[in-house]
MIMIVO-53200 format. One record per residue: residue in three letters; x, y, z of N, C-alpha, C in turn. Coordinates in pm, whole numbers, padded with zeros to 5 digits, always signed. Example, Ala and Ser with C-alpha at 12.3 -4.5 7.8 and 13.67 -1.06 7.14 Angstrom:
! residues 2
ALA+01319-00569+00780+01230-00450+00780+01320-00330+00780 SER+01285-00225+00708+01367-00106+00714+01290+00003+00787 
! end
This chain:
! residues 397
MET+02515-03319+00425+02474-03181+00451+02459-03106+00320 ASN+02362-03015+00312+02335-02938+00193+02456-02857+00148 ASN+02469-02839+00015+02584-02766-00039+02594-02624+00013 MET+02478-02562+00042+02481-02426+00096+02553-02422+00230 PHE+02533-02526+00313+02604-02532+00441+02754-02552+00418 PHE+02788-02639+00323+02930-02662+00295+02998-02533+00249 SER+02928-02457+00166+02986-02331+00116+03009-02231+00228 ALA+02919-02233+00329+02928-02136+00438+03015-02183+00554 THR+03050-02312+00558+03127-02366+00670+03259-02291+00694 PRO+03335-02254+00589+03459-02179+00613+03436-02046+00686 VAL+03318-01986+00667+03287-01861+00737+03275-01888+00886 LEU+03206-01996+00922+03193-02033+01063+03331-02065+01122 GLU+03413-02135+01045+03547-02171+01094+03629-02048+01125 LYS+03626-01949+01038+03704-01827+01060+03656-01752+01184 ILE+03524-01748+01203+03471-01681+01321+03513-01755+01448 GLU+03507-01887+01444+03547-01966+01561+03696-01954+01590 LYS+03778-01950+01486+03922-01934+01505+03957-01800+01569 ALA+03869-01703+01549+03889-01571+01610+03842-01568+01754 GLY+03788-01680+01802+03749-01690+01942+03601-01670+01971 PHE+03517-01677+01867+03374-01654+01887+03294-01778+01848 GLU+03166-01778+01887+03075-01886+01847+03007-01846+01716 ALA+02971-01948+01638+02896-01922+01514+02814-02046+01479 TYR+02691-02023+01436+02599-02134+01405+02511-02099+01286 PHE+02464-02203+01221+02356-02187+01124+02226-02178+01203 VAL+02136-02090+01161+02011-02072+01236+01894-02052+01140 GLY+01775-02062+01196+01654-02021+01125+01602-02119+01022 GLY+01548-02061+00913+01478-02140+00813+01561-02246+00744 ALA+01691-02218+00724+01776-02317+00658+01789-02444+00742 VAL+01800-02427+00873+01810-02544+00962+01678-02620+00962 ARG+01570-02546+00970+01437-02609+00965+01420-02688+00835 ASP+01452-02626+00722+01434-02692+00594+01529-02809+00576 HIS+01647-02801+00637+01741-02913+00635+01679-03034+00705 LEU+01615-03010+00818+01550-03119+00891+01430-03174+00813 LEU+01368-03089+00736+01252-03131+00656+01292-03187+00520 LYS+01424-03182+00492+01476-03229+00363+01415-03149+00246 ARG+01398-03020+00270+01350-02929+00166+01468-02858+00102 ASP+01446-02802-00016+01552-02726-00084+01593-02606+00001 ILE+01722-02578+00002+01774-02463+00076+01847-02372-00023 HIS+01808-02246-00025+01865-02152-00122+01960-02052-00058 ASP+01951-02033+00073+02047-01948+00142+02050-01987+00289 VAL+02156-01947+00356+02169-01978+00498+02195-01851+00577 ASP+02149-01851+00701+02176-01741+00793+02270-01791+00902 ILE+02360-01705+00941+02458-01739+01043+02440-01646+01162 ALA+02437-01703+01281+02431-01623+01404+02562-01641+01480 THR+02608-01536+01543+02739-01541+01608+02742-01458+01736 SER+02837-01491+01821+02857-01412+01943+02942-01288+01914 ALA+03003-01283+01796+03086-01167+01759+02998-01048+01723 THR+03039-00931+01762+02965-00809+01727+02993-00774+01581 PRO+02913-00685+01522+02939-00645+01383+03081-00592+01362 GLN+03129-00513+01455+03264-00460+01440+03369-00570+01446 GLU+03345-00670+01530+03438-00783+01539+03434-00866+01411 ILE+03316-00880+01353+03305-00953+01225+03381-00879+01116 LYS+03373-00748+01116+03441-00669+01013+03592-00677+01026 LYS+03640-00707+01145+03784-00725+01164+03829-00863+01116 ILE+03737-00960+01122+03771-01097+01083+03774-01112+00931 PHE+03680-01043+00863+03668-01059+00718+03704-00928+00647 SER+03775-00942+00538+03824-00823+00467+03717-00759+00380 SER+03614-00836+00343+03512-00783+00253+03374-00803+00315 THR+03312-00692+00357+03180-00698+00419+03094-00581+00372 VAL+02963-00596+00388+02869-00489+00355+02775-00472+00474 ASP+02752-00346+00514+02663-00318+00628+02518-00321+00582 VAL+02459-00438+00572+02322-00448+00522+02217-00419+00629 GLY+02254-00437+00756+02160-00410+00865+02236-00402+00995 ILE+02341-00323+00994+02435-00322+01106+02369-00275+01236 GLU+02265-00190+01226+02198-00143+01347+02126-00257+01418 HIS+02093-00362+01343+02031-00480+01402+02130-00597+01414 GLY+02255-00567+01386+02358-00668+01405+02391-00752+01284 THR+02341-00716+01166+02361-00799+01047+02467-00739+00955 ILE+02561-00824+00918+02667-00789+00824+02666-00892+00711 LEU+02678-00845+00588+02692-00937+00475+02841-00963+00456 VAL+02880-01087+00474+03019-01127+00456+03036-01182+00316 LEU+03127-01123+00239+03158-01171+00104+03280-01261+00113 TYR+03260-01388+00078+03367-01486+00098+03361-01589-00014 ASN+03474-01610-00080+03484-01706-00190+03377-01683-00297 GLY+03351-01556-00327+03258-01523-00433+03111-01534-00395 GLN+03082-01557-00266+02944-01567-00222+02920-01471-00106 GLY+02790-01439-00085+02755-01352+00026+02679-01428+00133 PHE+02717-01405+00260+02651-01473+00372+02614-01369+00478 GLU+02486-01370+00517+02443-01278+00622+02481-01335+00759 VAL+02554-01254+00834+02600-01293+00967+02541-01194+01067 THR+02468-01246+01164+02399-01159+01260+02443-01191+01402 THR+02471-01087+01476+02514-01102+01615+02399-01149+01703 PHE+02429-01241+01798+02327-01278+01897+02273-01148+01956 ARG+02141-01145+01976+02085-01020+02030+01960-01048+02112 SER+01930-00955+02197+01802-00954+02267+01731-00826+02225 GLU+01600-00825+02240+01523-00712+02190+01442-00648+02302 SER+01429-00516+02295+01350-00442+02394+01202-00460+02362 THR+01118-00383+02428+00976-00385+02396+00957-00338+02251 TYR+00850-00388+02190+00824-00358+02049+00735-00235+02036 GLU+00751-00166+01924+00665-00052+01894+00586-00083+01766 ASP+00467-00035+01760+00381-00053+01642+00355-00200+01611 PHE+00371-00287+01713+00347-00431+01696+00427-00488+01579 ARG+00546-00432+01557+00627-00480+01445+00776-00477+01473 ARG+00827-00367+01530+00972-00351+01543+01012-00329+01688 PRO+01124-00388+01731+01172-00359+01866+01225-00216+01872 GLN+01206-00151+01985+01256-00014+02000+01408-00011+01995 SER+01470-00119+02043+01616-00126+02039+01657-00272+02049 VAL+01781-00299+02007+01836-00434+02022+01966-00423+02102 THR+01995-00530+02175+02118-00535+02254+02198-00658+02211 PHE+02324-00637+02176+02407-00749+02136+02449-00828+02260 ILE+02438-00960+02250+02466-01047+02364+02560-01159+02320 ARG+02603-01241+02415+02694-01352+02384+02627-01488+02397 SER+02495-01490+02425+02427-01617+02453+02342-01662+02336 LEU+02373-01779+02283+02293-01836+02174+02151-01864+02221 HIS+02135-01922+02342+02002-01958+02391+01913-01835+02402 GLU+01969-01724+02449+01890-01601+02459+01852-01549+02321 ASP+01941-01565+02225+01912-01522+02088+01798-01606+02029 LEU+01802-01736+02052+01697-01823+01999+01563-01796+02067 ARG+01565-01747+02189+01442-01726+02266+01355-01615+02206 ARG+01413-01524+02130+01337-01412+02074+01270-01449+01941 ARG+01293-01569+01891+01242-01605+01759+01094-01643+01765 ASP+01032-01652+01648+00887-01667+01644+00838-01807+01680 PHE+00875-01908+01602+00823-02043+01621+00936-02139+01655 THR+00904-02240+01733+01008-02332+01780+01083-02398+01665 MET+01015-02423+01555+01083-02487+01441+01186-02394+01377 ASN+01175-02264+01406+01271-02166+01355+01374-02127+01461 ALA+01369-02192+01576+01458-02156+01688+01558-02268+01714 ILE+01605-02330+01607+01704-02437+01616+01834-02387+01553 ALA+01945-02413+01618+02076-02379+01563+02150-02508+01528 MET+02244-02495+01436+02326-02611+01398+02471-02567+01384 ASP+02562-02642+01444+02703-02605+01430+02758-02662+01300 ARG+02883-02630+01270+02937-02669+01141+02960-02819+01129 ALA+02954-02891+01240+02968-03037+01237+02833-03106+01218 GLY+02725-03027+01216+02593-03085+01197+02520-03118+01325 ASN+02572-03072+01439+02505-03095+01567+02401-02985+01591 PHE+02288-03024+01649+02178-02930+01669+02176-02878+01812 ILE+02147-02749+01827+02121-02688+01956+01973-02648+01952 ASP+01894-02712+02036+01748-02702+02023+01683-02686+02161 PRO+01702-02571+02225+01652-02552+02361+01500-02544+02371 TYR+01430-02522+02259+01285-02505+02266+01209-02617+02193 ASN+01280-02730+02175+01218-02851+02119+01157-02829+01980 GLY+01228-02756+01900+01182-02732+01763+01183-02858+01678 LYS+01282-02947+01702+01288-03072+01626+01165-03156+01653 MET+01120-03159+01778+01001-03236+01813+00877-03176+01745 ALA+00872-03043+01739+00760-02976+01671+00757-03013+01523 ILE+00875-03016+01462+00884-03055+01322+00841-03201+01304 TYR+00888-03286+01391+00853-03429+01386+00701-03446+01398 ASN+00640-03369+01486+00496-03378+01509+00415-03291+01412 GLN+00487-03218+01325+00424-03130+01226+00333-03027+01294 ILE+00391-02959+01392+00318-02860+01471+00389-02725+01461 ILE+00311-02621+01445+00364-02485+01450+00326-02426+01584 GLU+00426-02396+01667+00402-02341+01800+00501-02228+01824 THR+00460-02130+01900+00548-02017+01926+00653-02054+02031 VAL+00762-01979+02029+00862-01989+02135+00807-01911+02254 GLY+00778-01980+02363+00721-01912+02479+00573-01881+02457 GLU+00525-01778+02525+00383-01745+02521+00342-01688+02385 ALA+00239-01748+02327+00194-01707+02194+00150-01561+02191 ALA+00079-01517+02293+00031-01379+02296+00147-01281+02291 GLU+00254-01310+02365+00371-01222+02366+00435-01215+02228 ARG+00451-01333+02164+00515-01335+02033+00434-01258+01930 PHE+00302-01272+01933+00218-01203+01834+00209-01054+01862 LYS+00212-01016+01988+00209-00873+02021+00341-00806+01985 GLU+00451-00881+01993+00580-00826+01952+00579-00793+01803 ASP+00529-00885+01725+00528-00868+01580+00400-00931+01525 ALA+00302-00846+01494+00172-00895+01450+00178-00967+01316 LEU+00283-00942+01238+00295-01013+01111+00309-01164+01132 ARG+00347-01202+01253+00363-01345+01282+00233-01424+01267 VAL+00118-01358+01280-00007-01431+01259-00020-01471+01112 MET+00032-01386+01023+00033-01422+00881+00140-01526+00851 ARG+00254-01512+00916+00361-01610+00896+00316-01749+00941 ALA+00236-01754+01048+00190-01883+01100+00109-01959+00996 ILE+00008-01891+00934-00072-01965+00836+00000-01978+00702 ARG+00097-01889+00677+00179-01909+00557+00260-02038+00569 PHE+00313-02064+00690+00386-02189+00711+00292-02310+00702 VAL+00168-02293+00748+00069-02400+00730+00056-02433+00582 SER+00044-02328+00500+00027-02346+00356+00149-02412+00292 GLN+00267-02375+00336+00389-02428+00275+00424-02568+00323 LEU+00398-02595+00451+00443-02721+00511+00331-02821+00537 GLY+00208-02774+00546+00098-02864+00579+00087-02894+00727 PHE+00166-02823+00810+00162-02845+00955+00031-02792+01014 SER+00004-02834+01137-00111-02783+01211-00063-02682+01314 LEU-00153-02594+01357-00120-02498+01461-00143-02559+01599 GLU-00048-02540+01686-00064-02581+01826-00181-02504+01886 TYR-00253-02564+01978-00379-02510+02027-00367-02365+02076 LYS-00272-02338+02167-00259-02203+02222-00215-02104+02114 THR-00131-02150+02025-00087-02064+01916-00204-02022+01829 GLU-00290-02117+01795-00407-02085+01713-00506-01997+01789 ARG-00524-02025+01917-00618-01947+01998-00575-01802+02005 GLU-00446-01779+02033-00399-01641+02044-00393-01572+01909 MET-00371-01650+01804-00375-01593+01670-00515-01538+01642 ALA-00617-01614+01682-00755-01569+01665-00783-01445+01751 ASN-00732-01445+01874-00756-01332+01965-00687-01205+01918 LEU-00572-01220+01852-00489-01103+01822-00479-01071+01673 SER-00562-01136+01593-00558-01109+01449-00580-00962+01417 TYR-00655-00893+01502-00686-00752+01476-00560-00665+01471 LEU-00451-00715+01528-00327-00638+01528-00270-00621+01387 LEU-00322-00698+01291-00276-00683+01153-00300-00541+01101 LYS-00394-00470+01161-00423-00334+01114-00303-00242+01136 TYR-00209-00284+01218-00088-00203+01242+00026-00239+01146 ILE+00003-00341+01064+00108-00389+00973+00084-00334+00833 SER+00191-00300+00764+00178-00244+00630+00117-00347+00535 VAL+00038-00296+00441-00027-00383+00343+00078-00461+00263 GLU+00189-00394+00232+00293-00461+00153+00344-00588+00220 ARG+00361-00583+00352+00410-00702+00424+00303-00811+00429 ILE+00179-00771+00447+00070-00869+00447+00059-00935+00310 THR+00071-00854+00205+00062-00907+00069+00176-01004+00040 ALA+00295-00972+00087+00409-01063+00065+00382-01200+00127 GLU+00324-01201+00247+00291-01329+00312+00175-01398+00240 MET+00078-01319+00194-00037-01377+00123+00008-01443-00006 THR+00102-01381-00074+00154-01438-00198+00217-01574-00172 LYS+00296-01583-00065+00357-01712-00030+00250-01813+00011 LEU+00148-01766+00081+00040-01855+00123-00030-01914+00000 LEU-00063-01829-00097-00134-01876-00216-00047-01964-00304 ASN+00083-01954-00288+00175-02040-00361+00196-02175-00293 GLY+00149-02187-00169+00176-02307-00090+00097-02429-00136 THR+00153-02545-00111+00088-02671-00148-00040-02694-00068 TYR-00043-02642+00054-00156-02668+00145-00236-02541+00171 ARG-00258-02461+00065-00327-02332+00087-00471-02350+00130 GLU-00536-02464+00090-00674-02485+00136-00678-02493+00289 LYS-00582-02565+00346-00575-02579+00492-00553-02443+00557 ALA-00464-02364+00498-00435-02231+00553-00556-02139+00544 LEU-00626-02143+00432-00744-02057+00416-00856-02098+00512 LYS-00868-02228+00538-00968-02274+00636-00937-02219+00774 ILE-00809-02220+00811-00770-02166+00941-00795-02015+00946 ALA-00768-01948+00833-00793-01804+00828-00941-01773+00853 VAL-01029-01860+00805-01172-01843+00828-01208-01874+00973 GLU-01155-01987+01022-01187-02030+01159-01142-01929+01263 THR-01028-01867+01240-00974-01770+01336-01021-01627+01307 LYS-01094-01611+01195-01141-01480+01148-01026-01387+01109 LEU-00911-01445+01087-00796-01367+01039-00828-01301+00905 TYR-00904-01371+00822-00936-01321+00688-01000-01182+00692 SER-01076-01153+00799-01151-01028+00804-01061-00906+00817 TYR-00932-00927+00842-00837-00815+00853-00750-00803+00729 TRP-00784-00878+00623-00714-00864+00496-00772-00746+00419 PRO-00696-00685+00328-00738-00560+00265-00867-00566+00183 SER-00888-00672+00107-01008-00683+00022-01015-00824-00036 LEU-01113-00849-00117-01129-00975-00190-01137-01097-00099 PHE-01022-01141-00049-01017-01259+00038-01071-01229+00179 ASN-01117-01107+00201-01174-01074+00332-01324-01101+00339 ASP-01374-01174+00244-01516-01210+00238-01527-01362+00260 LYS-01588-01403+00369-01599-01545+00401-01672-01622+00292 ARG-01773-01561+00233-01847-01631+00127-01758-01662+00008 ILE-01670-01570-00024-01579-01591-00137-01479-01702-00105 ILE-01422-01697+00016-01327-01803+00054-01397-01938+00055 ASP-01518-01944+00109-01593-02069+00111-01618-02119-00031 SER-01649-02026-00122-01672-02065-00262-01544-02120-00324 ILE-01431-02054-00296-01303-02100-00348-01271-02240-00295 LEU-01294-02260-00164-01262-02388-00102-01355-02499-00147 SER-01469-02465-00204-01562-02567-00253-01522-02617-00392 LEU-01421-02553-00452-01378-02587-00588-01246-02665-00585 PRO-01216-02738-00692-01090-02815-00699-00971-02725-00734 ILE-00922-02649-00635-00820-02547-00662-00677-02596-00641 LYS-00660-02723-00611-00529-02773-00568-00417-02742-00667 THR-00447-02748-00796-00340-02727-00895-00339-02586-00954 LEU-00428-02498-00904-00425-02360-00954-00300-02288-00905 LYS-00249-02199-00989-00132-02119-00953-00176-01995-00875 GLU-00080-01931-00813-00111-01814-00730-00185-01707-00808 ILE-00138-01673-00928-00203-01569-01008-00344-01612-01046 GLU-00365-01740-01067-00497-01791-01103-00594-01780-00986 LEU-00544-01794-00865-00628-01779-00746-00673-01634-00729 TRP-00585-01540-00759-00625-01399-00755-00737-01373-00856 ILE-00717-01424-00977-00817-01402-01083-00949-01468-01045 LEU-00943-01591-00994-01064-01661-00953-01138-01584-00844 CYS-01062-01532-00748-01123-01458-00638-01196-01334-00689 VAL-01131-01258-00778-01195-01139-00834-01318-01178-00915 PHE-01308-01286-00989-01418-01336-01071-01539-01371-00985 LEU-01514-01441-00875-01623-01480-00785-01682-01361-00711 THR-01599-01262-00684-01646-01141-00615-01746-01065-00701 ASN-01718-01062-00834-01808-00996-00929-01835-00850-00890 HIS-01729-00783-00846-01740-00643-00805-01726-00553-00928 PRO-01800-00444-00936-01791-00356-01054-01657-00284-01066 ASN-01582-00272-00958-01453-00203-00965-01341-00294-00913 SER-01308-00393-00994-01204-00490-00956-01069-00424-00937 ASN-01042-00322-01017-00914-00251-01008-00890-00196-00869 GLU-00992-00134-00811-00977-00076-00677-00956-00183-00571 LEU-01023-00296-00586-01005-00405-00490-00861-00458-00493 LEU-00807-00471-00613-00670-00520-00627-00569-00418-00576 LYS-00598-00289-00598-00508-00183-00551-00497-00182-00399 LYS-00602-00224-00331-00598-00226-00185-00492-00322-00133 TRP-00457-00422-00213-00349-00515-00176-00211-00459-00214 LYS-00213-00348-00286-00088-00285-00335-00004-00384-00415 LEU-00076-00459-00499-00007-00548-00592+00065-00466-00697 PRO+00171-00518-00758+00239-00444-00865+00143-00412-00980 SER+00159-00296-01039+00069-00251-01146+00064-00352-01261 LYS+00179-00407-01295+00184-00504-01406+00100-00627-01374 LYS+00105-00670-01248+00027-00786-01206-00122-00755-01209 ILE-00158-00637-01163-00299-00596-01164-00352-00593-01307 GLN-00275-00536-01399-00319-00530-01538-00335-00669-01598 PHE-00248-00760-01563-00258-00898-01612-00385-00963-01557 ILE-00411-00942-01429-00532-00999-01367-00657-00943-01433 LEU-00660-00812-01456-00779-00749-01515-00800-00794-01659 ARG-00693-00808-01733-00706-00857-01871-00759-01000-01873 SER-00707-01083-01784-00752-01221-01774-00898-01226-01728 LEU-00933-01139-01635-01069-01134-01582-01168-01099-01693 SER-01133-01002-01777-01221-00962-01887-01247-01079-01980 LEU-01143-01153-02012-01156-01269-02101-01232-01383-02032 LEU-01211-01396-01901-01282-01500-01826-01433-01472-01827 ARG-01470-01347-01812-01612-01311-01816-01669-01337-01955 TRP-01590-01310-02059-01632-01343-02196-01650-01494-02210 ARG-01553-01569-02155-01557-01716-02167-01680-01775-02100 LYS-01727-01709-01999-01847-01757-01928-01968-01760-02020 GLU-01966-01672-02120-02082-01661-02210-02056-01719-02349 GLN-01929-01740-02384-01895-01780-02521-01803-01903-02524 GLU-01803-01970-02641-01709-02080-02664-01586-02026-02739 TRP-01474-02092-02719-01353-02053-02790-01366-02081-02939 THR-01304-01996-03018-01274-02027-03159-01122-02023-03170 ASN-01070-02074-03280-00925-02068-03298-00875-01925-03297 PHE-00956-01835-03356-00912-01695-03360-00914-01632-03222 GLU-01012-01666-03138-01015-01612-03002-00897-01664-02921 TYR-00862-01791-02941-00741-01843-02876-00619-01762-02920 TYR-00608-01744-03051-00494-01670-03106-00488-01529-03050 ARG-00603-01460-03050-00606-01321-03005-00571-01309-02857 ALA-00615-01405-02777-00584-01402-02633-00438-01436-02607 GLY-00382-01524-02687-00246-01571-02663-00246-01698-02579 LYS-00142-01775-02594-00136-01907-02529-00140-01897-02377 GLU-00065-01802-02319-00057-01794-02172-00191-01761-02110 ILE-00253-01651-02157-00377-01606-02094-00493-01701-02126 SER-00498-01753-02248-00608-01844-02281-00599-01971-02196 THR-00477-02017-02169-00460-02134-02082-00507-02104-01941 ILE-00464-01990-01888-00503-01950-01752-00654-01935-01742 VAL-00713-01866-01840-00857-01842-01836-00935-01973-01842 GLU-00894-02063-01930-00967-02190-01941-00951-02275-01816 ARG-00832-02271-01755-00810-02345-01630-00902-02292-01519 ILE-00911-02159-01510-00996-02101-01405-01144-02127-01435 TYR-01183-02112-01562-01324-02132-01599-01367-02275-01567 GLN-01287-02373-01606-01324-02512-01580-01320-02542-01430 THR-01228-02481-01358-01225-02497-01213-01354-02442-01151 SER-01399-02328-01201-01522-02267-01146-01644-02356-01168 LEU-01634-02447-01265-01742-02543-01290-01719-02674-01215 GLY-01605-02682-01145-01572-02803-01071-01513-02912-01157 ASN-01464-02876-01277-01412-02976-01371-01262-02999-01356 ASP-01217-03111-01406-01074-03145-01406-01000-03055-01506 ILE-00881-03009-01468-00807-02919-01557-00670-02974-01595 SER-00647-03100-01565-00512-03156-01581-00464-03158-01726 GLU-00556-03163-01823-00516-03173-01963-00522-03040-02038 ILE-00571-02938-01972-00597-02812-02044-00470-02753-02104 GLU-00365-02744-02025-00242-02680-02074-00186-02753-02196 SER-00180-02885-02190-00125-02961-02303-00217-02952-02425 ASN-00348-02949-02403-00442-02938-02515-00428-02804-02587 ILE-00416-02697-02508-00401-02564-02571-00265-02551-02637 GLN-00164-02610-02576-00031-02612-02636-00037-02679-02774 GLN-00106-02791-02781-00119-02863-02907-00198-02781-03009 LEU-00305-02716-02963-00384-02634-03054-00299-02523-03115 PHE-00221-02454-03032-00138-02345-03082-00031-02396-03178 SER+00016-02517-03156+00120-02572-03244+00067-02596-03385 HIS-00065-02605-03400-00125-02629-03531-00179-02501-03596 LEU-00173-02390-03526-00218-02264-03587-00118-02219-03692 PRO-00164-02159-03802-00072-02113-03907+00024-02005-03858 ILE-00025-01920-03767+00060-01816-03707+00032-01814-03557 SER+00130-01770-03479+00110-01762-03333+00105-01618-03284 SER+00149-01522-03368+00141-01381-03332+00153-01297-03458 ARG+00125-01168-03444+00132-01077-03560+00273-01071-03618 GLU+00372-01099-03534+00511-01096-03581+00537-01203-03687 ASP+00449-01302-03696+00467-01409-03794+00421-01369-03934 LEU+00350-01255-03945+00303-01210-04077+00421-01159-04161 PRO+00418-01185-04291+00527-01136-04377+00508-00991-04420 ILE+00400-00928-04373+00371-00789-04412+00351-00703-04288 SER+00342-00571-04308+00321-00477-04198+00215-00376-04238 GLY+00184-00286-04149+00088-00180-04178+00132-00093-04294 ASN+00261-00074-04311+00311+00008-04421+00277-00054-04556 ASP+00281-00187-04562+00244-00255-04688+00097-00229-04721 ILE+00012-00234-04620-00131-00212-04642-00154-00069-04691 LEU-00086+00028-04631-00099+00167-04675-00058+00182-04821 ALA+00050+00115-04860+00099+00124-04997+00002+00059-05094 TRP-00059-00053-05055-00151-00124-05144-00284-00048-05161 CYS-00329+00018-05057-00463+00078-05057-00463+00226-05093 ASN-00344+00288-05086-00333+00430-05120-00434+00515-05042 LYS-00439+00491-04912-00528+00566-04822-00445+00622-04708 PRO-00488+00734-04649-00413+00787-04534-00424+00693-04415 ALA-00323+00696-04331-00320+00611-04212-00437+00643-04120 GLY-00481+00542-04046-00591+00560-03953-00623+00429-03883 PRO-00725+00429-03799-00763+00307-03726-00799+00191-03819 TRP-00836+00223-03944-00875+00118-04037-00761+00019-04064 VAL-00636+00066-04053-00522-00023-04077-00520-00137-03974 ARG-00545-00101-03849-00549-00204-03744-00660-00304-03771 GLU-00776-00255-03818-00888-00345-03846-00854-00440-03961 VAL-00785-00388-04062-00746-00472-04175-00646-00578-04129 MET-00549-00536-04047-00451-00631-03995-00519-00744-03920 GLU-00617-00708-03838-00690-00811-03762-00768-00902-03856 GLY-00824-00843-03963-00896-00924-04061-00804-01022-04131 ILE-00683-00978-04161-00583-01066-04223-00550-01183-04129 GLU-00524-01149-04003-00492-01254-03905-00606-01356-03895 LYS-00729-01306-03892-00844-01395-03878-00856-01485-04000 ALA-00835-01428-04118-00844-01507-04242-00738-01616-04245 ILE-00620-01584-04197-00511-01683-04196-00540-01791-04092 ILE-00581-01751-03970-00612-01849-03866-00723-01943-03911 ASN-00825-01888-03981-00937-01969-04029-00905-02042-04159 LYS-00779-02027-04205-00729-02095-04324-00806-02058-04451 GLU-00852-01932-04453-00915-01881-04574-00809-01838-04674 ILE-00695-01795-04623-00579-01762-04708-00454-01815-04640 ASN-00349-01831-04719-00219-01872-04665-00142-01750-04617 ASN-00049-01774-04530+00033-01666-04475+00145-01631-04572 GLU+00107-01581-04689+00202-01545-04794+00167-01405-04844 THR+00270-01328-04876+00250-01188-04914+00153-01172-05030 ALA+00171-01253-05134+00087-01239-05253-00060-01263-05221 GLU-00089-01367-05142-00228-01398-05107-00287-01290-05017 ILE-00208-01242-04925-00256-01136-04834-00287-01010-04914 LYS-00200-00979-05010-00221-00858-05093-00351-00872-05172 ARG-00374-00989-05233-00497-01011-05309-00620-00996-05219 TRP-00608-01050-05096-00720-01043-05002-00752-00898-04967 VAL-00648-00820-04940-00667-00679-04903-00725-00600-05019 LYS-00674-00622-05140-00717-00543-05256-00854-00582-05307 SER-00906-00697-05258-01038-00738-05305-01148-00678-05216 CYS-01125-00552-05182-01226-00470-05112-01255-00515-04969 HIS-01164-00587-04908-01186-00622-04767-01141-00505-04679 LEU-01202-00391-04699-01165-00271-04625-01282-00223-04542 PRO-01254-00161-04429-01363-00110-04344-01433+00009-04408 
! end
C-alpha cells in the first residue's frame, strides 16, 4: 500500500475506535488501483464534523459547512469529510444544501464517475457498489447513475470527463459522451477560472490529443472562452506532432496559429495569470520573428535559454519536424557562449558613464547591448580592459 495510506491509517483507526466508520475515497483509491503516484488522500467517515473534532485535538475547519475537517495528526494534515447527501443543485455547480448521513453507499452515489466512487478500508479492502474497478479495468469513464443528472448537478463535470481522458487515456462510455455533448452548453454557467483549471490539466495530460478530439466531436470546444474554441485551430494543432509539447507551449502554439491581432485579449478571456500571459506574449513575439529569420548566437543570447528553447520547439513543431534534440542542442550552444547574461559582464552602466563623460540616457543601454554582441561574436574578450578600449574607440550611438 502507498505510503500516503500508511501515514493516514492511524487517523482511520482512531475514528473507528470512537465507534464510527472511516474509509479512503476518491482519486487516491482510483490512482492506487492504477498504480499512479498518490500525493494526498481523502477520508470519508460516518462521524459528523463535531464528532471528528471531539476525536482529534488538532483540527481546522476548512469546509465544515460541507462536512470537511482538516485533521492535523503526526505532523501531517488529512481532510476528513462526513458521509453526505446533497439537495438539488443551483447554478449547475453547487448543491443548495448538504445533509450528513451514516451510509457510505449513499455518499458514494453522489460522486461523478464510477472510478471515483470506490472506497477502501484501512486493511486494503475495496467497497465498490458502482463497479468502478471494472470501469478502470476496461479503461472507461462513466458516470455514477444517469449521466444527464450528474452533468446537470455540476456542469464542470463535462470538463473533468475529458480532463480524465487526457490524463488516463480512457474512453468515454457511450451514454456519458452523448450526454456530455447534449449538455456542454451548461459550461456557460461555470466560472472561467474553473474551466481554465481543468483546461490546464487537460493540456498537461499525456493523452491530450484524444481529449481534444472528443472536445471537437462533442462540440464542447465551442463553449471555451477563446483560442481553443475554434475547430480549425484545434484541427491544425492535432495535425502536428504535439505529443512532447508542454502545456505552456500548447498555449503559445494556439495563439500563433490563431494569428489574431490582439492576442492579449484572447488570453485574458481565459483569465490566465498575468505573468503567464506576459510570458506567452513574449514567446509569441519571438516565434513570429523566428518564422522570418534564422537564429544567430546573439539572438539566442538575447532571448535566453528558456524562451529560445520553447520558441524553437514550437517553430519546428509547426513545420511538422522532430524536436527531440532541440533542448540538448540549445543547452550545448549556451554552454559555449562567452557569457550567458548581462550579469556575467565585469562592468556596469556606471563604468560606461565614467569612461565616456556623457550624461546618462538611453545611449548607455545601446552601448551595453553593443558590448554584449561584441563579446558573443568573439570580437572582444569579456575583460574590463578590452571592453573599455572597445567603448572608447568611438563605438557610441
